C-alpha positions as CSV (number, residue, x, y, z in Angstrom):
1,X,104.1,17.6,128.1
2,X,106.2,14.4,130.4
3,X,109.7,15.3,130.2
4,X,110.2,11.5,127.8
5,X,108.5,13.0,124.9
6,X,109.0,16.0,125.2
7,X,112.8,14.6,124.8
8,X,112.0,12.5,121.9
9,X,110.1,16.1,121.1
10,X,113.0,18.0,121.0
11,X,115.4,15.4,119.7
12,X,113.8,14.5,116.6
13,X,113.1,18.9,115.5
14,X,116.9,19.0,116.4
15,X,118.2,16.9,113.7
16,X,115.3,17.1,110.4
17,X,118.3,17.9,108.1
18,X,117.4,16.6,104.0
19,X,120.5,15.5,101.4
20,X,120.3,18.9,98.6
21,X,122.2,17.4,95.3
22,X,125.1,19.8,94.6
23,X,126.1,18.0,91.4
24,X,126.2,21.2,89.0
25,X,128.5,22.3,91.6
26,X,130.5,19.1,91.4
27,X,130.8,19.2,87.0
28,X,131.9,23.8,87.5
29,X,134.8,22.6,90.0
30,X,135.5,19.6,87.9
31,X,135.9,21.5,84.2
32,X,137.7,24.6,85.8
33,X,140.0,21.6,87.4
34,X,140.0,19.7,83.5
35,X,140.6,23.9,82.5
36,X,143.7,24.8,84.6
37,X,145.3,21.1,83.0
38,X,145.1,21.2,79.8
39,X,142.1,19.3,79.1
40,X,138.5,20.0,77.6
41,X,135.3,19.9,79.7
42,X,132.8,17.8,80.6
43,X,129.2,18.5,79.2
44,X,126.2,17.5,80.3
45,X,126.4,15.0,77.8
46,X,129.4,14.0,78.0
47,X,129.3,14.0,81.6
48,X,125.9,10.7,80.4
49,X,128.1,9.0,78.4
50,X,130.9,8.5,80.5
51,X,128.8,7.7,83.5
52,X,126.8,5.9,81.6
53,X,123.5,7.4,81.6
54,X,120.5,9.0,80.3
55,X,121.5,13.7,79.6
56,X,118.0,13.6,81.0
57,X,119.4,12.2,84.3
58,X,122.2,14.2,84.0
59,X,120.3,16.7,83.9
60,X,117.3,17.2,85.8
61,X,120.1,16.0,88.7
62,X,122.0,19.5,88.4
63,X,119.0,20.9,87.8
64,X,118.2,19.8,91.4
65,X,114.8,18.1,91.4
66,X,114.0,16.6,94.3
67,X,112.5,13.4,92.4
68,X,115.6,13.0,90.9
69,X,117.0,13.6,94.1
70,X,115.4,11.0,95.8
71,X,116.2,8.3,93.4
72,X,119.6,8.5,93.4
73,X,121.6,5.1,93.8
74,X,124.9,4.6,95.3
75,X,126.0,2.9,92.3
76,X,125.0,6.7,90.0
77,X,126.6,8.3,91.9
78,X,129.6,6.6,93.1
79,X,130.3,6.6,88.8
80,X,129.7,10.2,89.1
81,X,132.4,10.7,91.7
82,X,134.7,8.6,89.6
83,X,133.8,10.5,86.6
84,X,134.6,13.9,88.4
85,X,136.9,12.6,90.3
86,X,135.3,14.1,93.2
87,X,134.4,12.9,97.1
88,X,130.6,11.5,97.6
89,X,131.0,15.9,99.8
90,X,130.8,17.4,96.7
91,X,127.5,16.1,94.9
92,X,125.8,15.8,98.6
93,X,125.2,19.0,100.6
94,X,123.3,18.4,104.4
95,X,120.6,21.1,105.0
96,X,119.4,21.8,108.5
97,X,115.2,22.5,108.4
């Protein structure tokens, strides 16, 4: 295999990554913070209402549904991190494949 082709092939193999949603973990962390400050915990329904989306959308995202994950918009991600008072890094996880 010529060096240039091998380099491109090796580069593509080494950068194969996937993004996974970790909404359930982010929700659990947010609820822990809320409990420590005496606030009521978020349910899936209350999170959906606060973010302005359907409860089924939140449920699918929390279950790490790949189809729902690929459809996650930046607008919805922004709403979720705002409501949960967390960062994007708490909502998404990069996985090496």
